[in-house]
C-alpha positions as CSV (number, residue, x, y, z in Angstrom):
1,M,115.7,102.5,118.9
2,V,115.3,104.5,115.7
3,L,117.5,103.7,112.7
4,D,118.0,106.4,110.1
5,V,118.2,104.8,106.6
6,S,117.7,108.0,104.6
7,R,121.1,107.7,103.1
8,I,120.3,104.2,101.6
9,N,118.7,106.1,98.8
10,H,118.8,104.5,95.3
11,A,116.5,103.5,92.5
12,V,118.3,101.4,89.9
13,P,116.4,99.7,87.1
14,N,117.3,96.6,85.1
15,S,115.4,94.8,82.4
16,R,112.7,93.4,84.7
17,T,113.1,95.0,88.1
18,V,114.1,98.0,90.1
19,H,116.5,97.9,93.1
20,V,115.3,100.6,95.6
21,G,116.7,101.6,98.9
22,P,114.6,101.8,102.1
23,G,115.2,105.6,102.4
24,T,114.3,106.4,98.8
25,Q,111.4,108.9,98.9
26,S,108.6,108.4,96.4
27,I,109.3,111.7,94.6
28,D,113.0,110.8,94.2
29,A,112.3,107.4,92.8
30,L,109.7,108.8,90.3
31,T,112.1,111.4,89.2
32,T,115.1,109.1,88.8
33,L,113.1,106.3,87.0
34,S,111.4,108.7,84.6
35,K,114.7,109.2,82.9
36,Q,114.9,105.5,82.4
37,Q,111.4,105.2,81.0
38,T,110.2,102.9,83.8
39,Q,108.5,103.2,87.1
40,L,107.6,101.4,90.3
41,L,104.7,101.5,92.8
42,T,104.8,104.4,95.3
43,G,102.8,105.7,98.2
44,T,100.1,108.4,98.4
45,C,102.5,111.1,99.6
46,P,105.8,112.3,98.0
47,T,107.9,111.5,101.1
48,V,106.8,107.9,101.6
49,C,109.8,105.5,101.6
50,P,110.0,101.8,100.7
51,G,111.2,100.7,104.1
52,G,107.8,100.9,105.6
53,Y,105.7,101.1,102.4
54,Y,106.6,97.6,101.0
55,S,106.9,96.0,104.4
56,G,103.4,97.0,105.5
57,G,101.7,96.1,102.2
58,G,101.9,99.2,100.1
59,I,98.7,101.1,99.0
60,G,98.7,103.8,96.4
61,M,97.1,105.1,93.2
62,Q,98.4,102.0,91.4
63,T,96.9,99.4,93.7
64,R,93.8,98.4,91.6
65,K,95.9,98.2,88.5
66,Y,99.1,96.6,89.7
67,G,98.3,95.2,93.2
68,M,99.9,95.9,96.5
69,G,103.4,97.2,96.5
70,S,104.6,94.2,98.4
71,D,103.0,91.9,95.8
72,R,105.7,93.1,93.4
73,L,108.6,92.3,95.7
74,V,111.1,89.9,94.0
75,S,113.8,89.8,96.6
76,A,115.2,91.8,99.6
77,T,118.5,92.2,101.3
78,V,118.1,92.2,105.1
79,V,120.5,92.8,108.0
80,L,119.4,90.6,110.9
81,A,119.7,91.3,114.6
82,D,122.8,89.1,114.9
83,G,124.6,91.1,112.1
84,R,124.1,88.6,109.3
85,I,123.2,89.9,105.9
86,V,120.8,87.6,104.1
87,S,119.1,87.6,100.7
88,T,115.5,86.5,100.7
89,S,113.1,85.6,97.9
90,R,110.7,82.8,97.1
91,T,113.6,80.4,97.0
92,Q,115.9,81.9,99.6
93,E,114.7,82.2,103.2
94,P,111.1,82.0,101.9
95,E,109.5,82.4,105.4
96,L,111.3,85.7,105.8
97,F,110.3,86.7,102.3
98,W,106.6,85.9,103.1
99,A,106.7,87.9,106.4
100,L,108.3,91.0,104.8
101,R,105.3,91.3,102.4
102,G,102.8,92.8,104.8
103,G,104.2,92.0,108.2
104,G,105.1,95.6,109.0
105,G,108.4,97.4,109.3
106,G,110.6,97.2,112.4
107,N,110.0,93.5,113.1
108,F,112.4,91.1,111.5
109,G,115.5,93.1,110.5
110,V,116.7,96.1,108.5
111,V,115.9,95.9,104.8
112,V,118.7,97.6,102.9
113,D,117.5,96.8,99.4
114,F,114.2,95.9,97.9
115,E,114.1,94.4,94.4
116,V,110.6,95.0,92.9
117,R,109.0,94.3,89.6
118,R,109.0,97.4,87.5
119,I,105.9,98.8,85.9
120,D,105.8,100.0,82.3
121,Q,103.4,102.8,82.6
122,P,104.8,105.7,80.4
123,R,101.8,107.9,80.8
124,A,98.8,108.4,83.1
125,V,95.9,110.8,83.5
126,Y,95.7,112.9,86.6
127,Y,92.2,114.2,87.7
128,N,90.7,116.3,90.4
129,T,87.0,117.0,91.0
130,Q,85.6,119.2,93.7
131,W,82.1,119.0,95.1
132,S,80.1,121.0,97.6
133,F,80.0,119.5,101.1
134,A,76.2,119.7,100.7
135,D,76.5,116.8,98.2
136,I,78.5,114.5,100.4
137,Q,75.4,112.3,101.2
138,T,75.2,111.3,97.5
139,V,78.9,111.6,96.6
140,L,80.2,109.2,99.2
141,P,78.0,106.2,98.1
142,A,78.4,107.1,94.5
143,W,82.2,107.1,94.9
144,Q,82.1,103.7,96.6
145,E,80.0,102.2,93.8
146,W,82.2,103.9,91.1
147,T,85.5,102.7,92.5
148,A,84.3,99.2,93.2
149,T,83.0,98.7,89.7
150,A,85.3,100.8,87.5
151,S,88.1,99.5,85.4
152,V,91.2,98.6,87.3
153,D,92.9,101.5,85.5
154,L,91.2,103.8,88.1
155,G,93.0,104.9,91.2
156,S,91.0,107.2,93.4
157,T,90.8,109.0,96.8
158,M,87.8,110.9,98.3
159,V,88.5,113.4,100.9
160,A,86.1,115.6,102.9
161,V,87.9,118.4,104.9
162,L,86.5,120.5,107.7
163,P,89.1,123.1,108.4
164,D,89.1,124.8,111.8
165,G,86.5,127.5,112.0
166,L,85.1,127.1,108.4
167,P,81.4,126.5,108.2
168,E,80.4,123.2,106.6
169,E,78.5,125.0,103.8
170,N,81.8,126.6,102.7
171,T,83.8,123.4,102.6
172,L,84.5,120.9,99.8
173,V,84.7,117.2,99.0
174,F,87.5,116.2,96.7
175,V,87.6,113.2,94.5
176,Y,91.0,112.9,92.8
177,G,93.6,110.4,91.6
178,V,95.4,108.9,88.7
179,H,93.9,106.9,85.9
180,H,96.2,104.4,84.1
181,G,94.2,104.4,80.9
182,T,93.4,107.0,78.3
183,Q,92.0,110.5,78.7
184,A,88.8,109.5,76.9
185,A,88.3,106.5,79.2
186,L,88.7,108.7,82.2
187,D,86.3,111.3,80.9
188,T,83.6,108.6,80.4
189,S,84.3,107.3,83.9
190,L,84.0,110.7,85.5
191,D,80.7,111.2,83.7
192,Q,79.5,108.0,85.3
193,L,80.5,109.3,88.7
194,A,78.5,112.5,88.3
195,S,75.5,110.4,87.1
196,L,75.7,108.2,90.2
197,A,76.0,111.2,92.5
198,G,73.1,112.9,90.8
199,A,75.0,116.2,90.6
200,A,77.8,117.7,88.7
201,P,81.0,118.6,90.5
202,L,81.8,122.3,91.1
203,S,85.0,121.8,89.1
204,R,86.6,119.0,87.1
205,V,90.1,119.0,85.7
206,S,92.2,116.2,84.2
207,A,95.4,116.0,82.2
208,E,97.2,113.1,80.4
209,L,100.9,113.4,81.3
210,P,104.1,111.4,81.5
211,Y,103.6,109.1,84.5
212,A,106.0,110.9,86.9
213,E,104.4,114.2,86.1
214,A,100.9,112.8,86.8
215,M,102.0,111.6,90.2
216,Q,103.7,114.9,90.9
217,K,100.4,116.6,90.3
218,M,98.7,114.1,92.6
219,Y,101.2,114.9,95.3
220,G,100.6,118.6,94.8
221,C,104.2,119.2,93.7
222,D,103.7,120.2,90.0
223,Q,104.2,123.9,90.7
224,I,107.4,123.5,92.7
225,S,110.8,122.0,92.2
226,M,111.6,118.4,93.0
227,E,114.0,119.7,95.7
228,A,111.1,121.6,97.2
229,C,108.8,118.6,97.2
230,H,110.5,117.2,100.4
231,R,109.8,117.6,104.0
232,V,111.0,120.9,105.5
233,G,114.5,120.6,107.0
234,T,115.7,117.8,104.7
235,N,117.3,120.2,102.2
236,P,117.5,124.0,101.9
237,E,114.6,124.2,99.4
238,A,112.3,121.7,101.0
239,S,108.7,123.1,101.5
240,V,106.4,120.1,102.4
241,H,105.1,120.9,105.8
242,R,105.9,118.5,108.7
243,G,103.0,116.9,110.5
244,T,102.0,118.4,113.9
245,F,99.5,116.8,116.2
246,Q,97.3,114.1,114.8
247,R,94.8,111.4,115.9
248,D,93.3,109.0,113.5
249,A,91.2,105.9,113.0
250,F,91.5,103.9,109.8
251,R,89.8,100.7,108.8
252,F,89.6,98.5,105.7
253,V,86.0,98.3,104.3
254,S,84.7,95.6,102.0
255,R,81.1,96.5,101.5
256,P,79.3,99.7,100.5
257,F,77.4,101.9,102.8
258,A,73.6,102.0,102.8
259,A,71.9,105.4,103.1
260,A,71.6,105.2,106.9
261,D,75.3,104.3,107.1
262,V,76.3,107.3,105.0
263,S,74.3,109.6,107.2
264,R,76.0,108.1,110.3
265,A,79.5,108.5,108.7
266,V,78.7,112.2,107.8
267,D,77.1,112.9,111.2
268,T,80.2,111.6,112.9
269,L,82.4,113.8,110.8
270,V,80.5,117.0,111.7
271,A,79.4,116.3,115.3
272,D,80.6,118.5,118.2
273,R,83.3,120.3,116.3
274,H,86.1,121.5,118.5
275,P,87.9,124.9,118.3
276,G,91.3,124.7,116.7
277,Q,90.7,121.2,115.2
278,T,90.7,120.3,111.5
279,R,88.9,117.2,110.6
280,V,89.2,114.9,107.6
281,L,87.3,111.9,106.3
282,N,89.8,110.2,104.0
283,C,88.8,107.3,101.7
284,M,91.1,105.5,99.3
285,S,90.2,102.8,96.8
286,V,91.9,99.4,97.0
287,G,90.5,96.2,95.5
288,G,91.1,95.3,91.8
289,V,94.3,93.3,91.2
290,A,95.2,93.5,94.9
291,N,92.3,91.2,95.7
292,E,93.3,88.4,93.3
293,R,95.7,86.8,95.8
294,S,94.7,84.6,98.7
295,R,94.7,85.9,102.3
296,S,97.7,83.7,103.2
297,E,99.8,84.0,100.1
298,T,101.7,86.9,101.7
299,A,101.6,88.4,105.2
300,F,99.2,91.1,103.9
301,V,95.8,89.5,104.7
302,H,93.2,92.0,103.6
303,R,92.4,90.6,100.2
304,D,88.7,91.4,100.3
305,A,89.0,95.2,101.0
306,Q,87.6,97.6,98.5
307,W,88.6,100.8,100.4
308,V,90.6,102.0,103.4
309,M,88.6,104.7,105.2
310,G,89.6,106.9,108.2
311,Y,88.8,109.9,110.4
312,V,91.7,112.2,111.0
313,A,91.9,115.1,113.5
314,T,94.8,117.6,113.5
315,Y,95.8,120.8,115.3
316,A,98.2,123.4,114.0
317,D,100.0,123.3,117.3
318,A,102.3,120.3,117.7
319,N,101.6,120.4,121.5
320,P,97.9,121.2,122.0
321,S,96.4,121.4,125.4
322,A,95.3,118.2,127.2
323,A,91.7,119.2,126.6
324,D,92.3,119.6,122.8
325,A,94.2,116.3,122.6
326,A,91.3,114.5,124.5
327,A,88.8,116.0,122.2
328,A,90.6,114.7,119.1
329,T,90.9,111.2,120.7
330,T,87.2,111.2,121.6
331,W,86.2,112.1,118.1
332,T,88.5,109.6,116.3
333,D,87.2,106.9,118.7
334,A,83.7,107.8,117.5
335,G,85.0,107.5,114.0
336,A,86.3,104.0,114.7
337,V,82.8,103.0,116.1
338,A,81.1,104.4,113.0
339,L,83.4,102.3,110.7
340,E,83.4,99.1,112.9
341,P,80.2,97.5,111.3
342,F,82.0,97.5,108.0
343,S,85.5,96.9,109.1
344,T,87.5,93.9,107.8
345,G,90.6,95.0,109.7
346,A,93.2,97.8,109.9
347,Y,96.2,98.8,107.9
348,V,99.6,98.6,109.7
349,N,100.9,101.5,107.6
350,F,98.1,103.7,108.9
351,P,98.6,103.1,112.6
352,S,95.4,104.1,114.3
353,Y,96.0,105.8,117.7
354,D,93.7,103.4,119.7
355,L,93.7,99.8,118.5
356,P,93.6,97.4,121.4
357,D,93.1,94.3,119.2
358,W,95.8,95.3,116.7
359,R,97.0,91.7,116.2
360,E,93.7,90.6,114.8
361,Q,93.0,93.9,113.0
362,Y,96.4,94.0,111.3
363,Y,97.1,90.4,110.6
364,A,94.1,88.2,111.5
365,E,94.9,84.5,110.9
366,N,98.4,85.3,109.6
367,Y,99.6,86.4,113.0
368,P,100.7,83.0,114.4
369,R,102.9,82.4,111.3
370,L,104.4,85.9,111.7
371,V,105.3,85.0,115.3
372,R,107.1,81.9,114.1
373,A,109.0,84.0,111.6
374,K,109.9,86.5,114.3
375,T,111.2,83.7,116.5
376,A,113.3,82.3,113.6
377,F,114.9,85.5,112.5
378,D,114.9,87.7,115.6
379,R,115.1,85.1,118.4
380,Y,115.8,87.6,121.2
381,N,113.3,90.2,120.1
382,F,115.9,92.9,119.4
383,F,113.7,94.7,116.9
384,R,110.6,95.6,119.0
385,H,108.1,98.4,119.6
386,P,104.6,98.5,121.2
387,R,102.9,96.8,118.2
388,S,105.8,94.6,117.0
389,I,105.3,91.0,116.1
390,G,105.3,89.0,119.3
391,A,104.8,92.0,121.6
């Protein structure tokens, strides 16, 4: 069963919080709230919606500064399987409230309103640096050290892309994100990254902007209208491409790579390239304020993670041949093996294709409590899918 909640689309601020609907896309919330001089935590893509984002934990450029998205949840209104509409918070149905903060979407009911603590972040600094792929052996460990030790103002992603058919020597490594401090503080921090990497980037740009505009640049939407910054087909102007075929393997990582580990990670990225396949090594910083809570305070258990890292394979064709699909699966499986020695679990909002031990990977010791919450609020398992709680 698939429920379309796209029309439950609102972002309404008050003095302390924002009420946001499960179908409110990040770009719409940012645009609406910018007029009210306030903001909330959003995902890493413009079309991410709260329904899954907050329920699964909620990682974004603001994580190190403000914590997980779900950590800022104050209350929620939920339609249960038996038709009841309940309000949940720390004092009302507290077990449901606990489970909704990291237990994953599609498990306990349909959340029709999230009340989250607003953030007062009027401005931020967008940045983007580009490095030669030849420098990845030093950029990757430098980026890990940089993001783990930097001010919590820093939000960062490192991406290495190997497009189909393009030689490695012609490809790039990107380090980009949003800094929640001053331009001067970011400039100093970026100098530190270059020093750690032992090489200057090929390019480096940054701009201090109103918060919503900084996020729009991060989303790649600064040169198009807000209507265009939506998935194709959702409105007449929408231009954000829809995903085609994808296989991926993401894991949380809590300790930095040694030199041999970096070599293995890079070797896995480039090994046995397959015609038609684009490959990505995607690394996002976590840590900071998100790690200040205990593993059991909410259902989101990964409180020691510094990064979430993953291998992603895509094809332009939404229906590739069986051989192509198998090649993508084989490669991402190898990526999972490469990450496993460092893995502290997996992120339910980045659902890796092959994850046989998903209960442990997603929820660890919090899983039994989630099962009890499932039994209490969805006794007959009405809301279910292959990786739902209790499956």
